[in-house]
C-alpha positions in Angstrom: -29.7 -20.4 -1.8 -32.0 -20.2 -4.8 -30.4 -17.2 -6.0 -26.9 -18.7 -5.8 -28.0 -21.9 -7.6 -29.7 -19.9 -10.4 -26.7 -17.7 -10.8 -24.4 -20.7 -10.9 -26.5 -22.3 -13.6 -26.7 -19.1 -15.5 -23.0 -18.4 -15.4 -21.9 -21.9 -16.5 -20.5 -21.7 -20.0 -23.1 -23.0 -22.4 -22.5 -26.1 -24.5 -21.9 -24.9 -28.1 -24.7 -26.1 -30.5 -22.2 -26.4 -33.4 -20.2 -28.9 -31.4 -23.3 -31.0 -30.7 -24.2 -31.0 -34.5 -20.7 -32.0 -35.3 -20.9 -34.9 -32.8 -24.3 -35.8 -34.1 -23.4 -35.7 -37.8 -20.0 -37.4 -37.4 -21.5 -40.9 -37.4 -23.7 -40.4 -40.4 -21.5 -38.2 -42.7 -18.3 -39.8 -44.0 -15.1 -37.7 -44.5 -13.8 -36.8 -48.0 -10.9 -39.3 -47.6 -13.3 -42.2 -46.9 -12.2 -42.6 -43.3 -14.7 -42.5 -40.4 -14.2 -39.4 -38.3 -13.4 -39.7 -34.5 -16.5 -40.0 -32.5 -17.1 -37.9 -29.5 -14.3 -35.4 -30.3 -15.3 -31.7 -29.7 -13.5 -30.0 -32.6 -14.5 -26.5 -31.6 -13.5 -27.2 -28.0 -10.0 -28.2 -29.2 -9.9 -25.1 -31.4 -10.8 -22.9 -28.4 -8.2 -24.5 -26.2 -5.7 -24.1 -28.9 -6.5 -20.3 -29.2 -6.3 -19.9 -25.3 -9.8 -18.7 -24.8 -10.9 -18.1 -21.2 -14.4 -17.7 -19.8 -15.0 -14.4 -18.1 -18.1 -13.1 -16.2 -18.9 -9.5 -17.3 -21.0 -7.3 -15.0 -21.8 -3.8 -16.5 -23.0 -0.6 -14.8 -26.6 -1.6 -15.2 -26.1 -4.8 -13.0 -26.3 -7.1 -16.1 -24.1 -10.2 -16.0 -23.1 -12.4 -18.8 -20.4 -15.0 -19.7 -18.0 -14.1 -22.5 -15.1 -16.1 -23.9 -12.1 -13.8 -24.7 -8.5 -14.7 -25.5 -5.5 -13.1 -23.8 -4.6 -10.6 -26.6 -8.2 -9.4 -27.1 -8.4 -8.8 -23.4 -5.1 -6.9 -23.4 -6.4 -4.6 -26.3 -9.8 -4.2 -24.7 -8.5 -3.1 -21.2 -5.1 -1.6 -22.4 -3.2 -3.9 -20.1 0.2 -5.5 -20.5 0.7 -9.3 -20.3 2.2 -9.2 -16.9 -0.9 -7.8 -15.4 -3.1 -10.5 -16.9 -0.7 -13.1 -15.5 -1.6 -11.9 -12.0 -5.2 -13.1 -12.6 -4.1 -16.6 -13.8 -5.4 -19.2 -11.3 -2.5 -21.5 -12.1 0.0 -19.2 -10.5 0.0 -18.1 -6.9 0.6 -14.3 -6.5 0.3 -12.2 -3.5 -2.6 -9.7 -3.1 -2.2 -6.8 -5.5 -4.2 -3.7 -6.6 -2.9 -2.0 -9.6 -4.2 1.2 -11.1 -3.6 1.5 -14.9 -4.7 3.9 -17.6 -8.1 2.4 -18.4 -8.5 -0.3 -15.8 -7.8 -1.5 -12.2 -6.3 -5.0 -11.8 -7.5 -6.6 -8.5 -6.0 -9.7 -7.1 -7.4 -10.2 -3.6 -7.6 -13.7 -2.4 -10.3 -15.5 -4.5 -11.4 -12.2 -6.2 -9.4 -11.7 -9.4 -10.9 -9.2 -11.7 -10.4 -6.3 -14.0 -12.4 -3.2 -13.2 -12.9 -0.6 -15.9 -15.2 2.5 -16.0 -18.0 0.5 -17.7 -17.6 -3.1 -16.6 -16.1 -5.7 -14.3 -14.4 -8.8 -15.8 -14.0 -11.8 -13.5 -12.5 -15.2 -14.4 -15.4 -17.6 -14.6 -15.3 -19.8 -11.6 -17.7 -21.9 -9.5 -16.1 -20.6 -6.3 -18.8 -19.4 -3.9 -16.8 -16.3 -3.1 -16.8 -15.3 -6.8 -20.5 -15.9 -7.2 -21.1 -14.0 -3.9 -19.1 -11.1 -5.3 -21.2 -11.0 -8.5 -24.5 -11.2 -6.6 -23.4 -8.5 -4.1 -22.2 -6.1 -6.8 -25.5 -6.5 -8.7 -27.5 -5.8 -5.6 -25.5 -2.7 -4.8 -25.7 -1.4 -8.4 -29.4 -1.9 -8.4 -29.8 -0.3 -5.0 -27.7 2.7 -6.0 -29.7 3.2 -9.2 -32.9 3.1 -7.2 -31.4 5.6 -4.7 -30.3 7.9 -7.5 -33.8 7.9 -9.1 -35.3 8.6 -5.7 -32.9 11.4 -5.0 -33.6 12.9 -8.4 -37.3 12.8 -7.8 -37.0 14.4 -4.4 -34.7 17.1 -5.8 -37.2 17.9 -8.5 -40.0 18.1 -5.9 -37.9 20.4 -3.7 -37.1 22.6 -6.7 -40.7 23.0 -7.4 -41.6 23.8 -3.8 -38.9 26.4 -3.3 -37.9 28.5 -6.3 -36.0 31.0 -4.3 -33.3 28.3 -3.6 -33.2 27.1 -7.1 -29.5 28.0 -7.6 -28.6 26.2 -4.4 -30.3 23.0 -5.6 -28.8 23.3 -9.0 -25.3 23.5 -7.6 -25.8 20.7 -5.1 -25.4 17.1 -6.4 -25.4 13.9 -4.5 -22.0 12.5 -3.7 -21.9 9.0 -5.1 -19.0 6.7 -5.7 -18.2 6.0 -9.3 -18.6 2.5 -10.7 -15.0 1.4 -10.4 -14.9 2.4 -6.7 -18.1 0.4 -6.0 -16.7 -2.7 -7.6 -13.4 -2.2 -5.7 -15.3 -1.7 -2.5 -17.2 -5.0 -3.0 -13.8 -6.8 -3.8 -12.1 -5.3 -0.6 -15.2 -6.2 1.5 -15.1 -9.8 0.2 -11.4 -10.2 0.8 -11.5 -8.7 4.3 -14.6 -10.8 5.2 -12.9 -13.9 4.0 -9.7 -13.3 5.9 -11.6 -12.3 9.0 -13.8 -15.4 8.9 -10.6 -17.6 8.6 -9.1 -15.7 11.5 -12.2 -16.3 13.6 -12.3 -20.0 12.7 -8.7 -20.3 13.7 -9.4 -18.6 17.0 -12.2 -21.0 17.7 -10.0 -23.9 17.0 -6.9 -22.5 18.7 -7.9 -21.4 22.2 -9.4 -24.8 23.4 -6.4 -26.7 22.0 -3.9 -24.4 23.8 -5.8 -24.6 27.0 -5.8 -28.5 26.7 -2.1 -28.4 25.9 -1.3 -26.5 29.1 -3.1 -29.2 31.2 -1.9 -32.3 29.3 1.3 -32.2 27.3 1.3 -35.0 24.8 2.7 -35.8 21.4 -0.7 -35.6 19.7 -1.5 -32.1 21.3 2.0 -30.9 20.3 1.5 -32.0 16.7 -1.9 -30.2 16.5 -0.3 -27.1 18.0 2.5 -27.2 15.4 -0.1 -27.4 12.5 -2.1 -24.6 14.1 1.0 -22.4 14.3 1.9 -23.1 10.7 -1.6 -22.2 9.5 -1.5 -19.0 11.6 1.8 -17.9 10.0 0.5 -18.4 6.5 -2.7 -16.6 7.3 -0.8 -13.7 9.0 1.3 -13.4 5.9 -1.7 -13.1 3.6 -3.4 -10.5 5.9 -0.2 -8.6 6.2 0.2 -8.4 2.4 -3.4 -7.1 1.9 -2.8 -4.5 4.6 0.6 -3.4 3.1 -1.1 -3.1 -0.3 -3.9 -0.9 1.0 -1.4 1.2 3.0 0.8 1.6 0.0 -2.1 2.9 -2.1 -3.0 5.3 0.7 0.5 6.7 0.8 0.8 7.3 -2.9 -1.6 10.0 -4.2 -0.5 9.3 -7.8 -1.7 5.7 -7.7 -5.0 6.8 -6.2 -5.4 9.4 -8.8 -4.8 6.8 -11.6 -7.8 4.8 -10.3 -10.3 7.5 -11.1 -11.3 5.9 -14.3 -14.7 7.4 -14.8 -13.4 10.9 -14.5 -10.5 10.2 -16.9 -13.0 8.7 -19.4 -15.2 11.8 -19.2 -12.2 14.1 -19.7 -10.9 12.0 -22.6 -14.4 12.0 -24.2 -14.6 15.7 -23.6 -11.2 16.4 -25.3 -12.2 14.2 -28.3 -15.5 16.0 -28.7 -13.6 19.3 -28.4 -11.3 18.3 -31.2 -14.3 17.2 -33.4 -16.0 20.6 -32.8 -12.8 22.4 -33.8 -12.6 20.4 -37.0 -16.2 21.0 -37.7 -15.8 24.7 -37.2 -12.9 24.7 -39.6 -14.9 22.9 -42.1 -17.7 25.4 -41.7 -15.3 28.3 -42.3 -14.1 26.6 -45.6 -17.5 25.9 -47.1 -16.5 27.9 -50.2 -13.7 25.4 -50.9 -14.7 22.0 -49.7 -12.0 19.4 -49.4 -12.4 16.4 -51.7 -12.0 13.0 -50.0 -10.0 11.8 -53.0 -7.5 14.7 -52.9 -6.9 14.4 -49.2 -4.2 11.9 -48.6 -4.6 9.1 -46.0 -1.4 10.2 -44.2 -3.0 13.4 -43.1 -6.0 11.6 -41.7 -3.6 9.2 -39.8 -1.7 12.2 -38.5 -4.8 13.9 -37.3 -6.0 10.7 -35.5 -2.6 10.3 -33.8 -2.6 13.9 -32.7 -6.0 13.5 -31.3 -5.0 10.4 -29.4 -1.9 12.2 -28.1 -4.0 15.1 -26.9 -6.5 12.8 -25.2 -3.7 11.0 -23.3 -2.1 14.3 -22.4 -5.4 15.5 -21.1 -5.9 12.3 -19.1 -2.5 12.7 -17.6 -3.2 16.3 -16.7 -6.5 15.2 -15.2 -4.7 12.5 -13.1 -2.3 15.1 -11.9 -5.1 17.4 -11.0 -7.0 14.6 -9.3 -4.3 14.2 -6.7 -5.7 17.2 -5.0 -9.2 15.6 -4.8 -8.8 12.0 -3.8 -10.7 12.1 -0.5 -13.3 9.6 -1.7 -10.9 6.8 -2.5 -8.8 7.6 0.5 -11.7 7.3 2.9 -12.7 4.0 1.2 -9.3 2.6 1.6 -8.9 3.8 5.1 -12.2 2.1 6.2 -11.0 -1.3 5.0 -7.6 -0.6 6.2 -9.1 -0.4 9.7 -10.9 -3.7 9.1 -7.9 -5.6 7.9 -5.7 -4.1 10.6 -8.2 -5.4 13.3 -7.9 -8.8 11.6 -4.1 -8.6 11.8 -4.3 -7.5 15.5 -6.5 -10.5 16.1 -3.9 -12.8 14.6 -1.2 -11.1 16.4 -2.9 -11.6 19.7 -3.4 -15.3 18.9 0.3 -15.6 18.0 1.2 -13.9 21.4 -1.2 -16.4 23.1 0.6 -19.3 21.4 4.0 -17.9 22.3 2.9 -17.5 25.9 1.6 -21.1 25.9 5.0 -22.3 24.5 6.7 -20.4 27.3 4.5 -21.9 29.9 5.1 -25.4 28.6 8.8 -24.8 28.5 8.7 -23.6 32.2 6.7 -26.7 33.1 9.2 -29.0 31.3 12.1 -27.2 33.0 10.4 -27.6 36.4 10.0 -31.4 35.8 13.6 -31.6 34.6 14.7 -29.9 37.8 12.7 -32.2 39.9 14.2 -35.2 38.2 17.7 -33.7 38.7 17.0 -33.2 42.4 15.6 -36.8 42.8 18.7 -38.1 41.0 20.9 -36.2 43.4 19.1 -37.7 46.4 19.5 -41.1 44.9 23.2 -40.6 44.3 23.6 -39.5 48.0 21.7 -42.5 49.2 23.8 -44.8 47.1 26.9 -43.2 48.6 25.6 -44.0 52.1 24.8 -47.6 51.2 28.3 -47.9 49.8 29.5 -47.3 53.4 27.9 -50.6 54.4 29.6 -52.4 51.6 33.0 -51.1 52.8 32.4 -52.3 56.3 31.1 -55.6 55.1 34.2 -56.0 52.9 36.6 -55.3 55.8 35.0 -57.7 58.2 34.6 -60.4 55.5 38.4 -60.8 55.1 40.0 -64.1 56.2 41.8 -63.1 59.4 41.2 -63.8 63.1 40.3 -61.1 65.5 39.1 -61.2 69.2 36.1 -58.9 68.4 34.5 -61.7 66.4 34.3 -63.8 69.5 32.1 -61.3 71.4 28.3 -62.1 71.3 27.1 -58.5 70.6 29.7 -57.6 68.0 27.5 -57.9 64.9 24.8 -55.6 66.5 27.5 -52.9 67.4 28.9 -53.0 63.8 25.4 -52.5 62.2 24.5 -49.8 64.7 27.7 -47.8 64.3 27.6 -48.1 60.5 23.9 -47.1 60.3 24.5 -44.0 62.5 27.5 -43.0 60.5 25.6 -43.4 57.2 22.6 -41.4 58.5 25.0 -38.6 59.7 26.7 -38.5 56.3 23.3 -38.4 54.5 22.0 -35.5 56.7 25.2 -33.6 56.2 24.7 -33.8 52.4 21.2 -32.6 52.7 22.2 -29.8 54.8 24.9 -28.9 52.3 22.3 -29.0 49.4 19.9 -26.8 51.4 22.6 -24.3 52.2 23.7 -24.1 48.6 20.0 -23.9 47.5 20.4 -26.9 45.2 17.0 -28.2 46.1 13.9 -26.6 47.8 13.8 -28.6 51.1 
């Protein structure tokens, strides 16, 4: 906790001293026009907002972090990126997860982690989000640990060389296989995104299973509304996890995109080509020592032409290196495959939860259908009983007519009418029940 709080205080953009001086001197120093200036107005802040400056957290290869303020066009020139790639990192817009490999940088947009990775540094949008701060802390710790490991391995290698001179050539040819800086930064970003999505999936599972079990035992409007909200959250999370999985799978399927992400190797080849051009130029100058070239007589167009040719050669060499790197992309492929397995397990977890929700919905529908069938059967019995009772109404209506009959004068006539009518109604009711049972309209 102490480390996180210290990092948060250190990464907060400092208050400019010039703005404080402007605020402090505004009340005592009048303006040239004689009017009093506006008190409490940060003029530099207004200028920065007008220029579109954004605060970035920069982490270099030596695990040093600092806060810099760079505008959009400077960042485009610094990282050689188009404007549409920087738009992916804008927090005001919601874009799906994306990993783009460019000429000099890797643009990463994975959940809360939005950064630009180059061969020498990582640039993140300055934010107080805990996941961004954790990313910075984790990257610094890994860079420091890797530097210590490299020093230890170098010391052990020197010691082994001293002990065994016969195997000197073997030790000289062997070199420890470490990931370059851009892959370390990409690994931390993938790990942060996969961990974040997996934690959300676990929280959703902890909340979902008790609710679904309660819903199967007690179907109520409140439980159904909670299940509906849970399913909408599950669908949104599944879409995000699926997008990350598809992005990693797309990178693994395209060897050219993976080769473009070897920034350190491309930088070394580009520097080697530039140094090679300079050595050629120096050798040519050495050959022409007898007739030195005057800087006044050499036109600037020739210098520009040489500079443009060197840039074209460096880009051509970098393109050739990227084509040759397609044959040796096992490091990045293994890295992506490891996190593909992690994100695929998270997706399987969400798929299992969705299947459990679907099974619960099917079980609830079966229960509702069963209750509906029972109500229909009960309604059928009530309709049959109403028909039997209607027989008594018919008999009562017949004997209630205003005419004289000798049967009314007998003392037991009323009992005989009730008995015969009741027996006939019971026989009719049993006949209907037997018909329902034979037709399997109700389980009796």
